[in-house]
C-alpha positions as CSV (number, residue, x, y, z in Angstrom):
1,M,0.3,20.1,3.2
2,G,2.2,23.0,4.8
3,A,5.6,24.3,4.2
4,S,8.3,21.9,5.4
5,V,12.0,21.8,5.4
6,K,13.3,19.5,2.7
7,E,16.5,17.5,2.7
8,K,18.5,17.6,-0.5
9,V,19.8,14.2,-1.7
10,T,21.7,13.2,-4.8
11,V,20.8,10.0,-6.7
12,S,21.8,8.4,-9.9
13,I,18.9,6.9,-11.9
14,D,18.4,5.4,-15.3
15,P,18.2,8.0,-18.1
16,A,14.8,6.6,-19.3
17,L,13.4,7.3,-15.8
18,V,14.7,10.8,-15.9
19,A,13.0,11.3,-19.3
20,A,9.7,10.0,-17.8
21,V,10.0,12.3,-14.9
22,D,10.8,15.3,-17.1
23,Q,7.8,14.4,-19.3
24,E,5.6,14.4,-16.3
25,V,6.9,17.8,-15.3
26,R,6.4,19.2,-18.9
27,S,2.9,17.9,-19.0
28,H,2.1,20.0,-15.9
29,H,1.1,17.0,-13.8
30,A,3.9,17.9,-11.4
31,G,5.7,21.1,-10.5
32,S,9.2,19.7,-10.5
33,R,11.4,16.7,-10.7
34,S,11.6,16.7,-6.9
35,A,7.8,16.6,-6.7
36,V,7.6,13.6,-9.0
37,V,10.3,11.7,-7.1
38,E,8.8,12.6,-3.7
39,E,5.4,11.3,-4.8
40,A,6.9,8.1,-6.2
41,L,8.7,7.6,-2.8
42,R,5.4,8.2,-0.9
43,L,3.7,5.5,-3.1
44,W,6.7,3.2,-2.5
45,E,6.4,3.7,1.3
46,M,2.7,3.0,1.2
47,E,3.4,-0.2,-0.7
48,Q,6.0,-1.2,1.9
49,Q,3.5,-0.6,4.7
50,R,0.8,-2.7,2.8
51,R,3.2,-5.5,2.3
52,A,4.2,-5.5,6.0
53,I,0.5,-5.7,7.0
54,E,-0.1,-8.6,4.6
55,K,3.0,-10.4,5.9
56,G,1.7,-9.9,9.5
57,V,-1.7,-11.3,8.6
58,E,-0.2,-14.2,6.8
59,E,2.1,-15.0,9.8
60,Y,-0.9,-14.8,12.1
61,Y,-2.9,-17.3,10.0
62,H,0.1,-19.7,9.8
63,S,0.6,-19.5,13.5
64,R,-2.9,-20.6,14.5
65,T,-3.4,-23.9,16.1
66,R,-5.8,-26.4,14.5
67,K,-8.4,-25.6,17.1
68,E,-8.1,-21.8,16.4
69,A,-8.4,-22.4,12.7
70,R,-11.6,-24.5,13.2
71,E,-13.0,-21.8,15.4
72,D,-12.2,-19.1,12.8
73,L,-13.9,-21.2,10.1
74,A,-17.0,-21.7,12.3
75,W,-17.3,-18.0,12.9
76,S,-16.7,-17.2,9.3
77,R,-19.5,-19.6,8.2
78,F,-21.8,-18.2,10.9
79,S,-21.2,-14.6,10.0
80,G,-21.6,-15.4,6.3
81,R,-25.0,-16.9,7.0
82,Q,-26.0,-14.0,9.1
83,A,-24.9,-11.5,6.5
84,G,-26.8,-13.5,3.8
85,S,-30.0,-13.5,5.8
86,L,-29.7,-9.7,6.2
87,W,-29.2,-9.1,2.5
88,N,-32.0,-11.5,1.5
89,D,-34.6,-9.9,3.8
């Protein structure tokens, strides 16, 4: 990752979390408090994206008509049989 302009922000967090961040920095797993917090926020953002995808998939499946659900089930069974026959050959 190349050099980028960082934006400075101020936050108030639980002292136990500060201690955990500082321990991470002291153990040389991270270069600074900022690096630890930035990585934690990246992980949080990825989790939010994963949840949004899961919600979209769930909404899709709940929105199907009975006919679409039966079709999906038929295709699922068919593809399962085909995959099984490939693996058993």
